C-alpha positions as CSV (number, residue, x, y, z in Angstrom):
1,A,18.5,75.0,105.0
2,M,19.4,71.6,104.4
3,V,17.8,68.5,103.0
4,N,19.0,64.6,103.4
5,V,18.0,62.0,101.3
6,K,19.2,58.5,102.2
7,S,19.9,55.7,99.9
8,E,17.1,53.8,100.6
9,A,14.6,56.5,99.6
10,L,16.6,56.7,96.1
11,Q,16.1,53.2,95.3
12,Q,12.7,53.0,95.7
13,A,11.4,54.8,92.2
14,P,12.1,52.6,89.1
15,V,13.7,55.6,87.2
16,G,16.5,55.9,84.8
17,N,18.6,58.4,86.9
18,I,19.3,59.8,90.2
19,G,18.2,63.6,89.0
20,T,14.8,62.0,88.8
21,A,14.4,60.2,91.7
22,L,15.0,63.3,93.9
23,Q,11.6,64.2,92.7
24,G,9.3,64.8,95.5
25,L,12.0,63.6,97.8
26,A,13.3,67.5,98.9
27,A,11.3,70.4,99.7
28,G,12.1,73.3,97.6
29,V,13.8,71.2,94.8
30,D,12.0,71.3,91.4
31,V,13.1,68.6,89.0
32,Q,11.5,68.6,85.7
33,M,12.2,67.1,82.0
34,A,12.8,70.7,80.2
35,G,11.7,71.2,76.5
36,G,10.2,67.7,76.1
37,N,13.4,66.3,76.7
38,T,12.2,62.4,77.6
39,H,14.0,60.3,75.4
40,P,15.7,57.1,77.5
41,G,18.5,58.1,79.5
42,A,17.6,61.8,79.6
43,S,18.5,63.7,82.4
44,P,16.1,66.4,84.1
45,Q,16.6,70.1,85.0
46,I,17.2,70.6,88.6
47,R,16.3,73.8,90.2
48,V,16.8,74.7,94.1
49,R,13.9,77.4,95.4
50,G,13.2,78.3,91.7
51,E,15.1,80.5,89.4
52,R,17.9,82.4,91.0
53,S,19.5,84.4,88.2
54,L,17.7,86.2,85.4
55,N,20.4,86.6,82.9
56,G,22.9,83.8,84.2
57,G,23.0,80.3,84.8
58,N,20.8,78.7,87.2
59,D,22.1,75.3,87.4
60,V,23.0,73.8,91.3
61,L,26.6,72.9,92.0
62,I,27.3,69.2,92.1
63,V,29.8,67.9,94.3
64,V,30.5,64.2,94.6
65,D,32.7,62.7,97.3
66,G,34.3,66.5,97.7
67,I,34.6,66.8,93.9
68,I,32.8,69.0,91.7
69,R,31.4,67.2,88.8
70,E,29.3,68.4,85.9
71,S,26.5,66.1,86.6
72,F,25.5,63.1,88.9
73,A,22.6,61.8,87.0
74,Q,24.3,58.5,85.7
75,I,25.5,57.5,89.1
76,D,24.0,54.0,90.0
77,P,21.9,54.6,93.2
78,N,22.9,51.7,94.8
79,E,26.6,53.4,94.8
80,I,24.9,56.5,96.8
81,E,25.2,56.8,100.8
82,S,23.3,59.9,101.1
83,I,22.5,63.4,99.0
84,N,22.3,66.5,101.0
85,I,20.9,69.6,99.3
86,L,22.2,73.0,100.7
87,K,19.6,75.6,99.8
88,D,20.3,79.0,101.3
89,A,22.9,81.2,101.4
90,S,24.1,80.3,105.4
91,A,24.3,76.7,104.0
92,T,26.1,77.4,100.6
93,A,28.7,80.1,101.9
94,V,31.3,77.6,102.0
95,Y,31.4,77.5,98.4
96,G,31.1,81.0,97.5
97,V,29.5,82.3,94.1
98,K,29.7,78.8,92.6
99,G,26.9,77.6,95.2
100,A,24.7,80.8,94.5
101,N,21.9,78.3,92.8
102,G,22.1,75.9,95.7
103,V,24.6,72.9,96.0
104,I,23.7,69.1,95.8
105,I,26.7,66.9,97.8
106,V,26.5,63.3,96.9
107,T,28.2,60.8,99.1
108,T,29.1,57.3,97.7
109,K,29.4,54.4,99.9
110,R,32.7,53.2,101.7
111,G,33.8,50.1,103.1
112,V,33.3,49.1,106.8
113,V,35.0,47.0,109.3
114,G,33.9,43.4,109.2
115,K,33.2,40.5,107.0
116,P,32.1,41.2,103.3
117,E,28.8,42.1,102.8
118,V,27.4,41.2,99.6
119,S,24.2,43.2,98.1
120,I,22.3,42.1,95.0
121,T,19.2,44.1,93.9
122,S,17.4,43.6,90.6
123,Q,14.6,46.0,89.2
124,V,12.4,45.5,86.1
125,A,9.5,48.0,85.4
126,V,7.5,48.8,82.2
127,N,7.2,52.5,81.2
128,V,3.6,52.9,79.7
129,P,2.8,56.4,78.1
130,I,-0.1,58.0,80.2
131,R,-1.8,59.7,77.6
132,L,-1.8,59.3,73.9
133,Y,-3.7,61.3,71.5
134,K,-6.3,59.5,69.4
135,P,-6.0,60.8,65.7
136,L,-9.0,61.5,63.7
137,D,-9.5,59.1,61.1
138,A,-9.1,59.4,57.3
139,Y,-13.1,59.6,56.6
140,R,-13.8,62.0,59.0
141,S,-10.7,64.1,58.3
142,A,-11.7,64.4,55.0
143,L,-15.5,65.0,56.0
144,L,-14.4,68.1,57.6
145,R,-12.0,69.3,55.2
146,N,-15.0,69.4,52.7
147,E,-17.2,71.1,55.2
148,M,-14.5,73.8,56.1
149,L,-14.3,74.4,52.0
150,N,-18.2,74.4,51.5
151,N,-18.4,77.1,54.6
152,G,-15.8,79.2,52.6
153,G,-17.5,79.1,49.5
154,Q,-15.1,76.8,47.9
155,Q,-15.3,73.6,46.1
156,A,-15.1,70.3,48.0
157,E,-11.8,68.5,48.0
158,Y,-13.0,65.1,48.1
159,S,-15.8,63.4,46.0
160,A,-18.6,61.3,47.1
161,T,-16.5,58.3,46.1
162,D,-13.5,59.5,47.8
163,L,-15.6,59.5,51.0
164,M,-17.0,56.2,50.2
165,K,-13.7,54.8,49.9
166,Y,-12.3,56.2,53.0
167,R,-15.2,55.0,55.1
168,T,-15.5,51.5,53.9
169,K,-11.4,51.0,53.7
170,V,-12.1,49.4,50.4
171,S,-9.0,50.8,48.7
172,P,-6.4,50.9,51.2
173,Y,-3.4,51.8,48.7
174,T,-5.6,54.9,47.1
175,H,-7.3,56.0,49.9
176,P,-5.3,55.1,53.3
177,D,-6.5,55.1,56.6
178,V,-3.4,54.8,59.1
179,D,-3.2,55.2,62.8
180,W,0.2,56.3,63.1
181,M,0.3,56.9,66.6
182,D,-0.5,52.8,67.0
183,E,1.8,52.3,64.2
184,I,4.8,53.8,65.9
185,M,4.3,53.9,69.6
186,K,4.5,50.8,71.9
187,S,2.1,50.0,74.3
188,G,4.8,49.5,77.1
189,S,8.7,49.3,77.1
190,I,11.0,47.4,79.3
191,Q,13.4,49.0,81.7
192,Q,15.6,47.1,83.9
193,Q,18.5,47.7,86.3
194,Y,20.9,45.2,88.3
195,N,23.7,45.7,90.9
196,V,26.1,43.9,92.9
197,N,28.2,45.0,95.5
198,V,30.6,44.1,98.2
199,R,31.6,46.0,101.4
200,G,33.8,45.1,104.3
201,G,37.5,45.6,105.5
202,T,40.1,45.5,108.4
203,K,41.1,48.2,110.8
204,S,43.9,48.9,108.1
205,M,41.9,48.6,104.6
206,R,38.2,49.0,104.1
207,Y,36.9,48.5,100.6
208,F,33.2,49.1,98.7
209,V,33.2,47.5,94.9
210,S,30.2,48.0,92.7
211,G,29.2,47.0,89.6
212,G,25.7,47.8,87.6
213,F,23.7,47.8,84.5
214,F,20.9,49.8,83.4
215,N,18.8,49.5,80.5
216,Q,15.9,51.4,79.0
217,N,14.2,50.7,75.8
218,S,12.8,53.1,73.3
219,P,9.2,53.7,73.2
220,F,8.9,53.3,69.4
221,K,8.4,50.3,67.6
222,G,11.2,48.7,65.9
223,D,13.8,51.3,67.3
224,N,17.0,50.4,68.7
225,I,19.1,53.4,67.9
226,T,17.7,55.4,71.3
227,N,17.8,52.2,73.8
228,F,19.8,53.4,76.5
229,N,22.5,51.1,78.2
230,R,24.7,52.2,81.3
231,Y,27.5,50.2,82.7
232,N,28.8,51.5,86.4
233,F,31.5,50.5,88.2
234,R,32.9,51.9,91.4
235,S,35.8,51.2,93.6
236,N,36.1,52.9,96.8
237,L,39.1,51.9,98.9
238,D,40.5,53.4,102.6
239,F,43.7,52.7,103.8
240,D,45.0,53.3,107.4
241,I,48.9,53.8,106.6
242,T,49.7,54.7,110.1
243,K,48.2,56.2,113.0
244,D,48.5,59.8,111.5
245,L,48.2,59.0,108.1
246,S,45.4,57.4,105.9
247,A,44.7,57.6,102.0
248,S,41.6,56.7,100.0
249,I,41.2,55.7,96.3
250,N,37.8,56.2,94.6
């Protein structure tokens, strides 16, 4: 009915957002990049126990520190204390029909009584394509084109001279042979994440302040347009004004 994911588990995977970090951490929660949406900084599609509605929306309800949000994917994982995922009707009943597709409750870190605790984390990763298709070279492509036409009783498109030039690559301007996969794709792209946070406080005032930076470079050569940069800042303050009155600023 309910799954709890701690902050330590979320920080283990070098991924671009919290949604992707949930993959494999919670039973019954399906995380996938829908429709090839894999550009830097992309948010995944999250489903709890599959598709719940045939004609309506299937998006889960996101609640961050008690407030309903459209998304939680771009929150810095270093800011999160825990994530609770409510999966069945009895657990989501308090949210009514809004929680019909499951509820993800995100609780961010707060201050604690004691001396200031400073945490600094850094993470660098290299994103490498797991499978790149090897294109057919120009000579073999032309050869197969001629074979197809000959089998259909048609005249060959490429002459013996054309085939020779493609095979020997002696005339790259008139008979080019370009491996576009190699020309366009990088063998690997850098991803980095840094965070500094401080937490502490007294009995009357507690604080948690966090600043973070995340960068994910494009997998394409010479492309700076799709590089993804994210800057995060969070300040959670708790005050005990009197014995019977407290206030929080998030």
